[in-house]
C-alpha positions as a printed Julia matrix, in Angstrom:
127×3 Matrix{Float64}:
 -10.95   -0.07   17.16
 -11.78   -0.57   13.48
 -11.63    2.35   11.08
 -14.82    1.91    9.06
 -14.41    5.35    7.49
 -11.13    4.31    5.89
 -12.72    1.09    4.62
 -15.67    3.04    3.16
 -13.26    5.17    1.1
 -11.46    2.06   -0.19
 -14.78    0.31   -0.89
 -16.01    3.3    -2.91
 -12.88    3.12   -5.09
 -13.29   -0.62   -5.63
 -16.93   -0.13   -6.63
 -16.35    2.84   -8.96
 -12.95    2.14  -10.53
 -11.96   -1.53  -10.31
 -12.21   -3.82  -13.35
 -13.42   -7.41  -12.93
 -10.72   -9.99  -13.7
 -11.34  -13.38  -15.3
 -11.62  -16.07  -12.62
 -12.61  -19.75  -12.26
 -13.9   -22.21   -9.68
 -11.12  -23.59   -7.49
  -8.87  -20.55   -7.75
  -7.62  -18.64   -4.72
  -7.58  -14.86   -5.04
  -6.49  -12.02   -2.85
  -9.75  -10.13   -2.37
 -10.67   -6.81   -0.81
 -13.06   -8.02    1.92
 -12.95   -4.91    4.06
 -13.45   -4.15    7.72
 -16.28   -6.36    8.93
 -18.47   -6.7    12.0
 -17.76   -8.96   14.98
 -16.28  -12.35   14.09
 -16.53  -11.96   10.3
 -13.13  -12.28    8.66
 -11.51   -8.93    7.84
  -9.14   -8.03    5.06
  -5.74   -6.59    5.98
  -3.5    -3.76    4.85
  -4.33   -0.64    2.86
  -6.65   -2.52    0.48
  -8.17   -4.79    3.17
  -7.05   -7.93    1.32
  -7.66  -11.53    2.38
  -7.28  -14.76    0.41
 -10.54  -16.35   -0.68
 -11.32  -19.54   -2.54
 -13.75  -19.24   -5.45
 -16.1   -22.11   -4.66
 -18.73  -21.35   -7.33
 -18.6   -18.9   -10.24
 -22.12  -17.81  -11.22
 -21.12  -15.48  -14.06
 -18.29  -13.06  -14.9
 -19.42  -10.71  -12.13
 -20.12  -12.77   -8.99
 -19.12  -15.93   -7.16
 -19.32  -17.63   -3.82
 -16.06  -17.15   -1.96
 -14.72  -18.74    1.2
 -12.18  -16.79    3.28
  -8.92  -18.59    4.05
  -6.56  -18.45    7.01
  -3.01  -19.7     7.58
  -3.98  -20.8    11.08
  -4.59  -24.53   11.46
  -8.18  -25.03   12.6
 -10.17  -28.22   13.12
 -13.86  -28.99   13.22
 -16.82  -29.24   10.86
 -16.63  -25.56    9.87
 -13.05  -25.75    8.56
 -11.22  -27.55    5.77
  -7.43  -27.69    5.75
  -5.37  -28.23    2.6
  -2.1   -27.18    0.99
  -1.88  -24.27   -1.43
   1.44  -23.6    -3.16
   3.1   -26.03   -0.68
   1.86  -24.01    2.32
  -0.9   -25.03    4.76
  -4.18  -23.17    4.44
  -7.61  -23.52    6.05
 -10.94  -22.61    4.48
 -13.47  -21.14    6.93
 -16.53  -22.91    5.5
 -18.99  -21.17    7.82
 -18.1   -17.79    6.28
 -19.03  -18.5     2.66
 -20.26  -15.32    1.02
 -21.29  -13.79   -2.28
 -18.36  -11.83   -3.73
 -18.38   -9.39   -6.64
 -15.39   -9.98   -8.93
 -14.44   -6.29   -8.51
 -13.12   -7.33   -5.08
 -10.6    -9.75   -6.67
  -7.09   -8.3    -6.96
  -4.65  -11.05   -7.94
  -4.69  -14.82   -8.28
  -2.65  -16.68   -5.67
  -3.09  -20.22   -7.01
  -5.46  -23.1    -7.61
  -6.63  -25.75   -5.14
  -5.88  -29.37   -6.1
  -8.92  -31.05   -7.68
  -9.11  -33.74   -4.97
  -9.06  -31.11   -2.21
 -11.61  -28.95   -4.05
 -14.0   -31.9    -4.44
 -13.66  -32.87   -0.78
 -14.14  -29.28    0.36
 -17.4   -29.02   -1.61
 -18.62  -32.25    0.05
 -17.81  -30.82    3.48
 -19.6   -27.58    2.6
 -22.73  -29.48    1.47
 -22.69  -31.41    4.77
 -23.15  -28.1     6.62
 -26.43  -27.37    4.87
 -29.67  -28.58    6.49
């Protein structure tokens, strides 16, 4: 069973105390995504962290982020690539607006060719 009370306490701290770091499109960050409902991707550990790809920076405060997994997945809702010489898969169907306060540390940057292809795949999902 998920402990939403614990996540609420962590979320309150992120909202009230966390500074927004500088970030760019194509970067992968460890982000505090929290304890979520149903099949939404959760963060892990004390800070509920999960890697996300910054797909579109709107300003210094918000971006679109796509959660990543180490599990190899196939299909139109996933895009697999290598990050820091390790396999990674973007869960395209779970794109979400992310406040930069959720970003903790930069993990790396996606190769430009992979980033371009991923954006094409994401656009293909839209009606």
